[in-house]
C-alpha positions as CSV (number, residue, x, y, z in Angstrom):
1,X,6.2,8.9,-0.7
2,X,3.3,6.7,-0.4
3,X,0.9,6.3,2.6
4,X,-0.6,2.9,1.6
5,X,-1.8,-0.1,2.3
6,X,1.5,-1.5,4.4
7,X,1.7,1.9,6.5
8,X,-2.1,1.7,7.3
9,X,-2.0,-1.9,8.0
10,X,0.9,-1.7,10.1
11,X,-0.8,0.9,11.9
12,X,-4.0,-0.9,12.4
13,X,-2.3,-3.8,13.9
14,X,-1.8,-1.6,17.0
15,X,-5.7,-0.6,17.2
16,X,-8.4,-1.4,19.8
17,X,-11.8,-2.9,19.9
18,X,-13.9,-3.0,22.8
19,X,-17.2,-4.8,22.0
20,X,-18.8,-8.0,20.6
21,X,-22.3,-8.6,19.1
22,X,-23.7,-8.9,15.5
23,X,-26.5,-6.8,14.2
24,X,-27.5,-5.8,10.2
25,X,-29.1,-2.4,10.1
26,X,-30.2,-0.6,7.2
27,X,-29.8,3.0,6.4
28,X,-31.2,5.6,3.6
29,X,-29.2,7.9,1.6
30,X,-30.2,10.5,4.6
31,X,-27.9,8.7,7.3
32,X,-26.6,11.2,9.6
33,X,-23.0,12.9,9.6
34,X,-21.1,14.0,12.4
35,X,-18.6,15.8,10.5
36,X,-19.5,19.5,8.5
37,X,-20.1,19.1,4.6
38,X,-17.0,20.6,2.1
39,X,-17.9,23.3,-0.4
40,X,-16.2,21.3,-3.0
41,X,-15.9,24.2,-5.4
42,X,-14.3,23.6,-8.7
43,X,-10.8,22.3,-9.4
44,X,-8.9,22.1,-12.6
45,X,-5.1,22.0,-13.8
46,X,-3.6,24.9,-15.3
47,X,-0.6,25.3,-17.7
48,X,1.9,27.9,-16.8
49,X,2.6,30.5,-19.7
50,X,6.0,30.2,-19.3
51,X,8.9,30.0,-16.8
52,X,8.6,33.4,-14.9
53,X,5.0,32.7,-14.6
54,X,5.8,29.1,-13.0
55,X,8.4,30.9,-10.7
56,X,5.9,33.3,-9.9
57,X,3.2,31.0,-9.2
58,X,5.5,28.6,-7.2
59,X,7.4,30.9,-4.8
60,X,3.8,32.5,-3.9
61,X,2.2,29.3,-3.4
62,X,5.7,28.3,-1.2
63,X,5.6,31.3,0.9
64,X,1.8,30.6,2.0
65,X,3.2,27.1,3.1
66,X,6.4,28.1,4.7
67,X,6.9,28.3,8.6
68,X,9.5,28.3,11.5
69,X,10.5,24.7,10.4
70,X,10.6,25.4,6.5
71,X,8.0,23.9,4.3
72,X,5.5,21.8,6.6
73,X,5.8,21.5,10.5
74,X,8.9,19.5,11.7
75,X,6.8,16.5,12.2
76,X,6.7,16.2,8.3
77,X,9.9,14.3,8.7
78,X,8.0,11.4,9.9
79,X,5.3,11.3,7.8
80,X,7.6,9.7,4.6
81,X,6.1,6.4,4.2
82,X,6.9,3.7,1.5
83,X,3.9,2.1,0.6
84,X,2.8,-0.6,-1.5
85,X,-0.7,-2.1,-3.0
86,X,-3.0,-4.3,-4.3
87,X,-5.1,-7.3,-5.5
88,X,-7.0,-9.0,-8.4
89,X,-7.5,-12.5,-8.2
90,X,-5.0,-15.1,-9.4
91,X,-5.8,-16.1,-12.9
92,X,-4.8,-18.4,-15.9
93,X,-1.7,-16.7,-17.4
94,X,-1.6,-15.7,-21.4
95,X,0.7,-17.4,-23.5
96,X,1.8,-19.8,-21.4
97,X,2.1,-23.7,-21.6
98,X,1.2,-23.9,-17.9
99,X,-1.9,-22.2,-15.6
100,X,0.0,-19.8,-13.4
101,X,-1.1,-17.2,-10.7
102,X,-0.2,-13.6,-11.3
103,X,0.4,-10.7,-8.9
104,X,-2.4,-9.6,-6.8
105,X,-3.5,-6.6,-8.2
106,X,-6.1,-3.9,-8.0
107,X,-7.4,-3.9,-11.6
108,X,-7.3,-7.0,-14.0
109,X,-4.8,-5.6,-16.7
110,X,-3.2,-3.2,-14.9
111,X,0.1,-4.6,-13.4
112,X,1.6,-3.1,-9.9
113,X,5.4,-3.7,-8.7
114,X,6.1,-6.7,-6.6
115,X,8.8,-8.9,-5.4
116,X,8.2,-11.8,-7.7
117,X,6.9,-12.6,-11.2
118,X,5.9,-15.2,-13.4
119,X,4.7,-15.8,-17.0
120,X,4.4,-19.8,-16.0
121,X,7.5,-20.5,-17.7
122,X,10.0,-18.7,-15.5
123,X,9.6,-17.1,-12.0
124,X,11.8,-13.8,-11.8
125,X,12.3,-12.2,-8.5
126,X,14.5,-9.5,-7.2
127,X,16.1,-10.0,-3.6
128,X,18.9,-8.2,-1.8
129,X,20.2,-6.2,-4.7
130,X,20.2,-9.8,-7.2
131,X,18.1,-10.2,-10.1
132,X,17.6,-14.3,-10.3
133,X,15.7,-16.4,-13.2
134,X,14.2,-19.6,-12.4
135,X,12.9,-22.0,-15.2
136,X,9.7,-23.4,-13.9
137,X,10.3,-27.0,-15.5
138,X,13.7,-27.7,-13.9
139,X,13.5,-25.8,-11.1
140,X,16.7,-24.3,-11.8
141,X,18.4,-20.9,-11.4
142,X,19.0,-20.1,-15.0
143,X,20.1,-16.5,-14.9
144,X,21.6,-14.0,-12.0
145,X,22.4,-10.2,-12.2
146,X,23.7,-8.4,-9.3
147,X,22.5,-5.0,-9.6
148,X,23.8,-3.2,-6.5
149,X,27.0,-4.0,-4.2
150,X,26.4,-6.1,-1.2
151,X,26.6,-3.4,1.0
152,X,23.5,-1.6,-0.7
153,X,21.7,-5.1,-0.5
154,X,19.2,-3.3,2.1
155,X,17.9,-1.4,-1.2
156,X,14.1,-2.5,-1.5
157,X,13.3,-3.3,-4.9
158,X,10.0,-4.7,-7.0
159,X,9.7,-6.2,-10.7
160,X,7.5,-5.2,-13.6
161,X,7.6,-7.4,-16.2
162,X,7.0,-7.4,-20.2
163,X,8.2,-10.3,-22.7
164,X,11.9,-10.5,-22.2
165,X,12.3,-7.1,-20.2
166,X,12.3,-6.1,-16.5
167,X,12.0,-3.3,-14.6
168,X,13.4,-3.3,-11.2
169,X,12.4,-0.8,-9.1
170,X,14.8,0.5,-6.0
171,X,12.7,2.9,-4.2
172,X,15.3,4.0,-1.9
173,X,17.2,7.1,-2.6
174,X,21.4,6.8,-3.3
175,X,21.3,3.6,-4.9
176,X,24.8,3.0,-6.4
177,X,24.9,0.6,-9.9
178,X,27.0,-2.1,-9.2
179,X,30.4,-2.1,-10.3
180,X,30.5,1.5,-10.4
181,X,33.3,3.8,-8.9
182,X,31.4,6.7,-6.8
183,X,33.1,9.7,-8.1
184,X,30.6,11.7,-7.0
185,X,27.4,11.5,-4.7
186,X,24.8,9.3,-5.5
187,X,21.3,10.8,-6.8
188,X,19.2,10.5,-3.7
189,X,16.2,9.6,-5.7
190,X,15.0,6.2,-6.4
191,X,16.3,4.0,-9.3
192,X,14.3,2.4,-12.1
193,X,16.9,-0.4,-14.1
194,X,16.0,-2.1,-17.3
195,X,17.2,-5.7,-17.6
196,X,17.4,-7.8,-20.7
197,X,16.2,-11.3,-19.9
198,X,16.8,-13.0,-22.9
199,X,20.0,-14.8,-22.5
200,X,22.3,-13.8,-19.7
201,X,20.4,-11.3,-18.0
202,X,21.9,-7.7,-18.6
203,X,21.3,-3.7,-17.8
204,X,20.5,-2.2,-20.9
205,X,19.3,1.4,-19.2
206,X,18.5,3.6,-16.1
207,X,16.3,6.1,-15.1
208,X,16.9,7.7,-11.8
209,X,14.6,10.6,-10.9
210,X,15.7,13.0,-7.7
211,X,12.8,12.5,-5.6
212,X,10.8,9.8,-3.8
213,X,9.2,7.0,-5.5
214,X,5.2,7.0,-4.9
215,X,4.0,3.9,-7.0
216,X,3.9,2.7,-10.5
217,X,1.5,0.9,-12.9
218,X,1.7,-0.9,-16.0
219,X,-0.6,-1.5,-19.0
220,X,0.8,-3.9,-21.9
221,X,4.4,-3.1,-22.0
222,X,3.9,0.9,-20.9
223,X,5.0,1.8,-17.6
224,X,4.1,4.9,-15.6
225,X,6.2,6.1,-12.8
226,X,4.9,8.8,-10.3
227,X,7.4,10.6,-8.3
228,X,7.2,13.4,-5.7
229,X,9.8,16.2,-5.3
230,X,10.2,19.1,-3.0
231,X,11.5,22.1,-3.6
232,X,15.5,22.2,-2.7
233,X,15.6,25.6,-0.8
234,X,18.5,26.1,2.2
235,X,16.4,27.8,4.9
236,X,19.3,30.0,7.1
237,X,19.3,29.2,10.7
238,X,18.2,32.5,12.4
239,X,19.6,30.9,15.8
240,X,18.5,29.1,18.7
241,X,16.9,32.1,20.1
242,X,14.8,33.1,17.5
243,X,11.1,33.0,18.0
244,X,8.6,31.2,15.5
245,X,7.5,34.2,13.8
246,X,11.3,35.4,12.9
247,X,12.0,32.1,11.7
248,X,8.6,32.1,9.5
249,X,9.7,35.8,8.1
250,X,13.3,34.3,7.5
251,X,12.1,31.3,5.6
252,X,9.6,33.5,3.5
253,X,12.5,35.4,2.5
254,X,14.4,32.8,1.2
255,X,11.7,31.2,-0.8
256,X,11.2,34.6,-2.6
257,X,14.8,34.6,-3.7
258,X,14.7,30.9,-4.6
259,X,15.7,30.2,-8.4
260,X,13.7,28.2,-10.6
261,X,15.7,25.0,-10.4
262,X,14.9,24.7,-6.8
263,X,11.3,23.3,-8.0
264,X,11.9,21.7,-11.4
265,X,12.3,18.0,-11.4
266,X,15.5,16.7,-12.8
267,X,16.4,13.0,-13.2
268,X,19.5,11.3,-15.0
269,X,19.0,8.5,-17.8
270,X,21.5,6.2,-18.6
271,X,21.7,3.9,-22.0
272,X,22.9,0.6,-22.8
273,X,26.8,1.4,-23.3
274,X,26.3,3.5,-19.9
275,X,26.1,6.8,-21.2
276,X,24.3,9.3,-18.6
277,X,22.5,11.9,-19.8
278,X,20.7,14.8,-17.2
279,X,17.3,16.4,-17.9
280,X,14.9,18.3,-16.1
281,X,10.9,18.8,-17.0
282,X,10.1,21.7,-18.9
283,X,8.3,24.8,-17.7
284,X,5.5,24.3,-20.4
285,X,5.4,20.4,-19.0
286,X,4.3,21.7,-15.6
287,X,0.6,22.3,-14.6
288,X,-0.9,23.5,-11.4
289,X,-4.3,23.4,-9.7
290,X,-6.4,26.5,-9.3
291,X,-5.6,26.5,-5.6
292,X,-2.1,25.1,-4.5
293,X,-2.2,22.2,-2.1
294,X,1.7,22.8,-1.2
295,X,5.2,23.5,-2.4
296,X,5.5,19.7,-3.6
297,X,5.8,18.7,-7.3
298,X,4.6,15.4,-8.8
299,X,6.4,14.0,-11.9
300,X,4.9,11.1,-14.3
301,X,7.3,9.6,-16.3
302,X,6.3,7.0,-19.4
303,X,8.5,4.0,-20.0
304,X,7.5,1.9,-22.7
305,X,9.9,-1.2,-21.8
306,X,9.6,-2.8,-25.4
307,X,11.8,0.5,-26.7
308,X,13.8,0.5,-23.9
309,X,15.2,3.6,-21.5
310,X,14.9,7.0,-24.2
311,X,12.3,9.9,-23.8
312,X,10.6,9.2,-20.4
313,X,8.2,12.0,-21.2
314,X,7.7,13.9,-18.0
315,X,5.0,15.9,-17.3
316,X,4.5,17.4,-13.8
317,X,2.1,18.7,-11.2
318,X,2.5,21.3,-8.7
319,X,0.7,19.3,-6.1
320,X,1.1,17.1,-3.2
321,X,0.2,13.2,-3.8
322,X,0.4,10.3,-1.9
323,X,-2.0,7.6,-3.7
324,X,-2.0,6.3,-6.9
325,X,-4.9,4.3,-8.4
326,X,-4.8,3.0,-12.5
327,X,-7.2,1.2,-15.1
328,X,-6.3,0.3,-18.3
329,X,-7.5,3.8,-19.6
330,X,-7.1,5.7,-16.6
331,X,-4.1,7.2,-14.0
332,X,-5.2,8.7,-11.0
333,X,-3.1,10.8,-8.6
334,X,-4.4,11.7,-5.3
335,X,-3.1,14.7,-3.4
336,X,-3.7,14.8,0.3
337,X,-2.8,18.4,1.9
338,X,-2.2,17.5,5.2
339,X,-0.3,13.9,6.2
340,X,-2.6,10.8,7.1
341,X,-2.0,9.7,10.6
342,X,-3.5,7.1,12.8
343,X,-4.4,8.4,16.0
344,X,-4.9,5.7,18.7
345,X,-8.2,4.6,19.0
346,X,-7.9,3.6,22.9
347,X,-5.3,4.4,25.4
348,X,-4.6,0.9,27.0
349,X,-3.5,0.7,30.5
350,X,0.3,-0.8,31.0
351,X,-1.6,-3.9,33.2
352,X,-4.5,-4.2,30.9
353,X,-4.3,-7.8,30.1
354,X,-6.5,-10.2,28.7
355,X,-8.8,-12.6,31.1
356,X,-10.5,-15.6,30.1
357,X,-13.9,-13.8,29.7
358,X,-12.5,-11.1,27.0
359,X,-10.7,-13.6,24.6
360,X,-12.7,-15.2,22.0
361,X,-13.9,-18.8,22.4
362,X,-11.2,-19.7,19.9
363,X,-8.3,-18.1,21.2
364,X,-5.1,-20.3,20.8
365,X,-6.6,-22.4,18.4
366,X,-6.8,-22.2,14.8
367,X,-10.4,-22.2,13.8
368,X,-12.4,-23.2,10.9
369,X,-16.1,-23.4,10.8
370,X,-18.1,-25.8,8.3
371,X,-21.7,-24.4,9.7
372,X,-22.6,-21.0,9.9
373,X,-25.1,-19.5,12.8
374,X,-28.0,-17.9,12.6
375,X,-26.6,-14.6,13.3
376,X,-23.9,-14.5,10.9
377,X,-21.1,-14.6,13.5
378,X,-18.7,-17.6,13.5
379,X,-19.5,-20.4,15.6
380,X,-17.4,-21.9,18.2
381,X,-15.4,-25.2,17.6
382,X,-13.1,-27.3,19.1
383,X,-9.3,-26.7,18.7
384,X,-7.4,-28.1,15.6
385,X,-5.0,-30.5,16.2
386,X,-1.4,-30.2,14.9
387,X,-1.7,-30.7,11.1
388,X,0.5,-33.6,9.9
389,X,0.9,-31.9,6.5
390,X,3.2,-29.1,8.0
391,X,6.6,-29.4,6.8
392,X,8.9,-27.9,9.3
393,X,12.9,-28.0,9.2
394,X,14.9,-29.5,12.0
395,X,15.4,-25.9,13.5
396,X,14.1,-22.4,12.5
397,X,16.0,-19.8,14.5
398,X,13.7,-16.9,16.3
399,X,13.6,-13.7,14.6
400,X,11.8,-10.5,15.1
401,X,8.5,-10.1,15.9
402,X,5.6,-10.2,13.1
403,X,7.1,-7.5,10.4
404,X,5.5,-4.1,10.8
405,X,6.6,-1.6,7.8
406,X,9.5,0.4,9.1
407,X,8.2,3.6,7.4
408,X,5.7,3.5,10.5
409,X,7.6,5.8,13.0
410,X,7.1,4.1,16.9
411,X,6.4,6.1,19.8
412,X,8.4,6.1,22.6
413,X,6.4,3.4,24.0
414,X,6.8,1.5,20.6
415,X,3.3,2.1,19.7
416,X,3.0,2.5,15.8
417,X,-0.3,4.4,16.2
418,X,1.0,7.6,17.5
419,X,0.2,11.0,16.3
420,X,3.6,13.1,15.3
421,X,2.2,15.8,17.5
422,X,2.4,13.0,20.5
423,X,6.1,12.5,19.5
424,X,7.8,14.8,17.5
425,X,6.7,18.5,17.6
426,X,8.1,21.1,20.2
427,X,6.1,23.1,22.5
428,X,4.2,25.6,21.0
429,X,4.7,29.4,22.0
430,X,1.8,30.8,23.8
431,X,2.8,34.5,22.0
432,X,2.5,32.9,18.4
433,X,-0.6,32.5,16.5
434,X,-1.9,29.1,15.5
435,X,-1.3,28.4,11.8
436,X,-4.4,28.0,9.9
437,X,-4.2,24.2,8.6
438,X,-5.4,23.5,5.6
439,X,-8.8,21.5,4.6
440,X,-9.6,18.1,5.0
441,X,-10.1,17.6,1.3
442,X,-8.4,15.3,-1.0
443,X,-8.0,16.3,-4.8
444,X,-7.8,13.8,-7.3
445,X,-6.2,14.2,-10.8
446,X,-7.4,11.9,-13.7
447,X,-5.1,11.6,-16.6
448,X,-5.7,9.6,-19.9
449,X,-3.5,6.7,-20.5
450,X,-4.9,5.3,-23.6
451,X,-2.5,6.7,-26.1
452,X,1.2,6.1,-25.7
453,X,3.8,8.9,-24.5
454,X,3.0,11.2,-21.6
455,X,-0.7,10.7,-20.1
456,X,-3.1,13.6,-21.2
457,X,-4.6,15.6,-18.5
458,X,-8.5,15.1,-18.4
459,X,-10.0,16.3,-15.2
460,X,-9.8,17.2,-11.4
461,X,-11.8,17.3,-8.6
462,X,-12.1,17.3,-5.0
463,X,-13.7,15.2,-2.0
464,X,-14.1,15.9,1.6
465,X,-11.8,14.0,4.1
466,X,-8.8,11.7,3.3
467,X,-7.8,8.1,1.2
468,X,-7.1,5.3,3.1
469,X,-5.3,3.6,0.0
470,X,-6.1,3.1,-3.8
471,X,-8.5,0.8,-3.0
472,X,-10.6,3.7,-1.5
473,X,-10.9,4.6,-5.1
474,X,-12.5,2.6,-8.0
475,X,-13.5,3.4,-11.7
476,X,-16.7,1.7,-13.0
477,X,-19.3,2.6,-15.9
478,X,-18.2,6.3,-16.3
479,X,-17.5,7.3,-12.6
480,X,-15.4,7.2,-10.0
481,X,-16.3,6.1,-6.8
482,X,-14.2,7.3,-3.6
483,X,-14.2,6.3,0.1
484,X,-12.8,8.9,2.5
485,X,-13.2,9.7,6.5
486,X,-13.3,13.2,7.7
487,X,-12.5,14.4,11.2
488,X,-13.7,17.4,13.0
489,X,-12.2,18.0,16.4
490,X,-13.1,14.6,18.5
491,X,-15.6,13.5,16.0
492,X,-15.2,11.7,12.6
493,X,-17.4,10.0,9.9
494,X,-17.0,8.3,6.5
495,X,-18.7,8.7,3.4
496,X,-18.5,7.2,-0.2
497,X,-18.5,10.0,-3.2
498,X,-19.5,9.3,-6.8
499,X,-17.9,11.6,-9.3
500,X,-18.3,11.8,-13.2
501,X,-14.6,10.6,-14.6
502,X,-14.8,12.7,-17.8
503,X,-15.0,15.8,-15.4
504,X,-14.7,14.5,-11.9
505,X,-18.0,16.7,-11.1
506,X,-20.1,14.9,-7.6
507,X,-22.8,13.6,-8.7
508,X,-23.8,11.5,-5.4
509,X,-22.9,10.5,-2.0
510,X,-23.6,8.4,1.0
511,X,-22.6,9.5,4.1
512,X,-22.5,8.8,8.1
513,X,-20.4,5.5,7.7
514,X,-19.2,4.6,10.8
515,X,-19.6,8.3,13.4
516,X,-16.7,8.2,15.6
517,X,-14.6,5.7,13.5
518,X,-12.4,5.6,10.3
519,X,-12.1,3.4,7.5
520,X,-9.8,0.2,7.4
521,X,-10.6,-1.5,4.3
522,X,-12.9,-0.8,1.3
523,X,-13.4,-2.8,-1.4
524,X,-15.6,-2.1,-4.8
525,X,-17.0,-4.5,-6.9
526,X,-19.0,-3.9,-9.7
527,X,-21.8,-1.8,-8.8
528,X,-21.5,-2.7,-5.0
529,X,-19.0,-1.0,-2.5
530,X,-18.1,-2.6,0.9
531,X,-16.8,-0.6,3.5
532,X,-15.1,-1.4,7.0
533,X,-14.9,1.2,9.5
534,X,-13.5,0.9,13.4
535,X,-13.0,2.1,16.8
536,X,-14.9,-0.1,19.0
537,X,-16.3,-2.8,17.0
538,X,-15.8,-3.6,13.5
539,X,-19.0,-2.3,11.0
540,X,-18.8,-3.9,7.4
541,X,-21.0,-1.6,5.2
542,X,-22.5,-2.6,1.9
543,X,-23.3,0.3,-0.1
544,X,-25.6,0.1,-3.3
545,X,-24.0,2.1,-6.0
546,X,-26.2,1.0,-9.2
547,X,-27.7,4.7,-9.1
548,X,-24.7,6.8,-9.1
549,X,-27.1,9.6,-8.2
550,X,-28.2,8.2,-5.2
551,X,-26.0,5.8,-3.7
552,X,-27.5,3.9,-0.5
553,X,-26.2,2.2,2.5
554,X,-28.3,-1.2,2.4
555,X,-26.6,-3.3,5.2
556,X,-24.3,-3.4,8.0
557,X,-22.3,-6.0,10.1
558,X,-20.9,-5.7,13.5
559,X,-18.5,-8.1,14.8
560,X,-15.3,-8.2,16.7
561,X,-12.0,-7.7,15.1
562,X,-11.6,-5.8,12.0
563,X,-10.7,-6.6,8.4
564,X,-7.5,-4.5,6.9
565,X,-8.0,-6.4,3.5
566,X,-11.1,-7.3,1.6
567,X,-10.7,-9.6,-1.2
568,X,-13.7,-10.8,-4.0
569,X,-14.3,-14.9,-4.1
570,X,-16.9,-14.8,-6.6
571,X,-20.5,-15.7,-6.1
572,X,-21.7,-13.4,-3.3
573,X,-18.9,-14.2,-1.3
574,X,-16.1,-11.7,0.4
575,X,-12.9,-12.9,2.3
576,X,-12.0,-10.5,4.9
577,X,-7.9,-10.6,6.5
578,X,-7.3,-8.8,9.3
579,X,-7.0,-9.2,13.2
580,X,-9.2,-10.6,15.7
581,X,-9.6,-8.7,19.2
582,X,-10.5,-8.9,22.9
583,X,-13.5,-7.0,24.4
584,X,-11.0,-4.4,25.5
585,X,-9.5,-3.9,22.4
586,X,-6.5,-6.2,22.7
587,X,-5.5,-7.8,18.8
588,X,-5.2,-11.5,19.5
589,X,-4.5,-12.6,16.4
590,X,-4.6,-13.2,12.4
591,X,-8.2,-14.0,11.6
592,X,-9.7,-14.9,7.9
593,X,-13.2,-14.6,7.5
594,X,-15.7,-15.6,4.9
595,X,-18.4,-13.1,4.6
596,X,-22.0,-13.8,2.7
597,X,-22.9,-10.5,0.9
598,X,-25.2,-12.0,-1.7
599,X,-27.9,-10.6,0.1
600,X,-26.6,-7.1,0.4
601,X,-29.5,-5.9,3.2
602,X,-28.1,-8.9,5.3
603,X,-24.4,-9.6,5.0
604,X,-23.2,-12.3,7.5
605,X,-19.9,-13.9,8.4
606,X,-20.1,-17.6,7.5
607,X,-16.8,-18.8,8.5
608,X,-13.7,-17.3,10.7
609,X,-10.3,-19.1,10.7
610,X,-8.2,-17.6,13.9
611,X,-4.6,-18.1,14.5
612,X,-3.5,-16.6,18.0
613,X,-0.5,-14.2,18.6
614,X,-0.1,-14.0,14.9
615,X,0.1,-11.7,12.2
616,X,0.4,-11.5,8.1
617,X,2.3,-9.1,5.9
618,X,-1.2,-9.6,3.8
619,X,-3.1,-7.3,6.3
620,X,-1.2,-4.2,5.0
621,X,0.5,-5.5,1.7
622,X,-2.3,-7.3,-0.6
623,X,0.6,-8.5,-3.0
624,X,1.7,-11.1,0.1
625,X,-2.5,-12.7,-0.4
626,X,-2.6,-15.7,-3.1
627,X,-6.3,-16.8,-3.9
628,X,-6.5,-19.3,-6.2
629,X,-10.1,-19.7,-7.4
630,X,-9.8,-22.8,-9.3
631,X,-9.7,-25.0,-6.1
632,X,-10.6,-22.2,-3.0
633,X,-6.9,-22.2,-2.2
634,X,-6.0,-19.4,-0.3
635,X,-2.1,-18.6,0.9
636,X,-0.8,-15.9,3.1
637,X,2.4,-15.2,5.2
638,X,2.1,-15.9,8.8
639,X,4.1,-14.5,11.8
640,X,3.6,-16.0,15.0
641,X,5.1,-15.1,18.3
642,X,5.9,-16.5,22.2
643,X,5.6,-13.1,23.8
644,X,9.3,-12.3,23.5
645,X,10.1,-13.5,19.9
646,X,9.0,-14.6,16.7
647,X,8.6,-18.1,16.5
648,X,8.0,-18.8,12.9
649,X,7.3,-17.0,9.6
650,X,5.4,-19.3,7.4
651,X,3.1,-19.6,4.4
652,X,-0.6,-20.8,5.8
653,X,-2.7,-22.6,3.5
654,X,-6.1,-22.6,3.4
655,X,-9.3,-24.0,2.0
656,X,-12.4,-21.8,1.2
657,X,-15.6,-23.1,-0.1
658,X,-19.1,-21.6,-0.5
659,X,-19.3,-21.8,3.4
660,X,-16.3,-22.3,5.5
661,X,-12.4,-21.5,6.0
662,X,-10.7,-24.4,6.9
663,X,-6.4,-24.8,7.2
664,X,-4.8,-27.2,4.7
665,X,-1.6,-27.1,5.8
666,X,1.7,-24.9,6.5
667,X,5.2,-24.3,4.2
668,X,8.1,-23.5,6.3
669,X,11.1,-22.8,4.5
670,X,14.7,-24.5,5.8
671,X,16.7,-22.1,8.3
672,X,19.7,-20.6,6.7
673,X,23.3,-21.5,8.1
674,X,24.9,-18.8,10.2
675,X,27.0,-16.4,8.4
676,X,30.1,-16.0,10.7
677,X,31.6,-12.1,10.9
678,X,29.0,-11.0,8.9
679,X,28.0,-7.1,8.7
680,X,24.8,-7.6,7.5
681,X,21.1,-8.8,8.7
682,X,20.4,-12.7,8.9
683,X,18.7,-14.0,6.1
684,X,15.4,-14.5,6.6
685,X,13.7,-17.4,6.1
686,X,10.2,-16.2,6.5
687,X,7.7,-16.4,3.7
688,X,7.1,-13.4,1.7
689,X,5.1,-14.1,-1.2
690,X,3.6,-17.3,-3.0
691,X,2.3,-18.3,-6.5
692,X,1.0,-21.0,-8.6
693,X,2.4,-22.8,-11.3
694,X,0.5,-25.9,-12.8
695,X,-0.3,-27.8,-10.0
696,X,2.4,-26.5,-7.8
697,X,2.6,-23.8,-5.3
698,X,5.9,-22.3,-5.0
699,X,6.9,-19.9,-1.8
700,X,9.5,-16.9,-2.0
701,X,11.6,-16.0,0.8
702,X,14.8,-14.5,1.3
703,X,16.5,-17.6,1.5
704,X,14.9,-19.0,-1.3
705,X,12.0,-20.7,-3.5
706,X,10.1,-23.8,-2.3
707,X,7.9,-26.0,-4.5
708,X,5.1,-28.1,-2.8
709,X,2.3,-30.0,-4.4
710,X,-0.9,-28.1,-4.1
711,X,-2.4,-31.3,-3.0
712,X,-1.1,-32.2,0.2
713,X,1.8,-29.9,0.2
714,X,4.4,-32.4,-0.3
715,X,7.9,-31.1,-1.1
716,X,9.0,-30.9,-4.4
717,X,12.0,-28.8,-4.9
718,X,14.0,-26.2,-2.8
719,X,15.5,-23.8,-4.7
720,X,18.4,-22.0,-2.7
721,X,19.9,-18.2,-2.9
722,X,23.7,-19.0,-2.6
């Protein structure tokens, strides 16, 4: 389970803003806070002395967390969320004859799974269960490999590539290999398939853990896979009239009798010959914090793609976890004891309609601003005329409204920002005591991954509040910076903590960020941090972290709308991607902002592009964003709708220079031919990803690749997926 950028971004699309304006303020380390300070104490991981010690400890910890509905409240079923992650700038590839972009990742040199990869010579993608290899020079498909049956084409999949090896990550459970005869129920866990790309692609091994996929990182040819498992304990049904107290006691008895195998993570490995073996994490490979955070188990599997799938060297932690952050030498796993939920910021009335006075001056237009104003807010411009470079096929069928991650459960009103208590929890029994909630704090565990094989545990620490996603963490010059939001009743406040990375002990903090608000995006760049909080307006805070013991807030910019993702653009510039909003808080459409952060005391917005009634996948999944610094080109998927249906999913191409954001054009994929009597969802021509190879822009959808000239966006090739 991962509560990630996709999940967070989808929820923020439903958020509201209530004011406009632009101010710049300064505050020192003594900034006020409205939430109580948490005594962090000391955290460490402890290895079990043996299986008996492990079973006793796990039973005792689970018994403390068991309730009338099992381990956790009933709404836990709604919290299963798949996430993905984040971004470095596009850059020149190594070892290739052509310059090419790479996956937009958080840290340079640390690759993250995504839908498509390129080395400049080949483009590899996995789509609807089929892996395809495209030659970048001839623009022809040179290899295909079906990995799952067509009936399982729904299974989400991503890629990691090292040389002639590809690891395909199926994050959904129950995936059966193509051509297999299902003599038994498939494993409910994710499936990781190793493919040899040399010659005709072929499967040479697989790993199938019993659990749920959290995340993965690759350094060199070594992949670290993080999987989360819950105890497999059957809880008896005491009957419909049983009180919550009776249910809790009955479940506690079941926990006390559960065998060790209920907790130990298991997995299956299959070699190149198709021989499958079953394994289990050994007791001596499991550690636990001083204080348990729940009954879950986090397991890290290690695979060297150059060696094939042999021993995955698994190690486990008896803790919950939902966020993974990696550098070239460290792997961090953050454990939140309670699920992150996005409360509805504002309850908008049904008849709340936008009046002309509420909408920004540019509503309904594309907005590019070549000249900044003195206030830092984007100036008004005339509507942009239709772009002659737009390549539109004869007909693009309407689809669904802009994509929102399906893992975010909607309320009965269809709003993905309601809390579980509003939608799922049963009426409380007034005679039953209210169970104590665990503290709002995030545990962070650091592992050394510089050596081959299993990671080496280094240290653990904890901070108050909750992380938004992996961008809330950043390692820099021997320190880990962590940004969190803490809530107490109706109050909330955010802070940035600085921890020593060898001990994860706190050395400094700056609080009082966005009182009454929560974090919507974070980016750390060198010794500076940038935090966006939101409730009624969007403050962008600049944080000076040069002195780890005394971080300080140096500037603040308040503007309408919000940035759900922040991307460095070099030389004191920052790109923000999110939503514009009316004064009453209704989101109006995608906006891309260019910020001047060269002066930390006076952050300014130099320019803003706005498209009415639109949304972008890049708001919750930074992998969808491409920034090619060499030319200042930025590309992001854009879905627009007319109030009743999606009117198309294109690739929006922008030019971002030192002071402005302007539209270059739009790339649209041709509509697929309708399939008669098809039991499956129609192929979606909406653009999902983009990449650069040489002087060409490649865009990817379910239907294929389009290759366009970067200078003018003229069509160069169409590579359909048959």
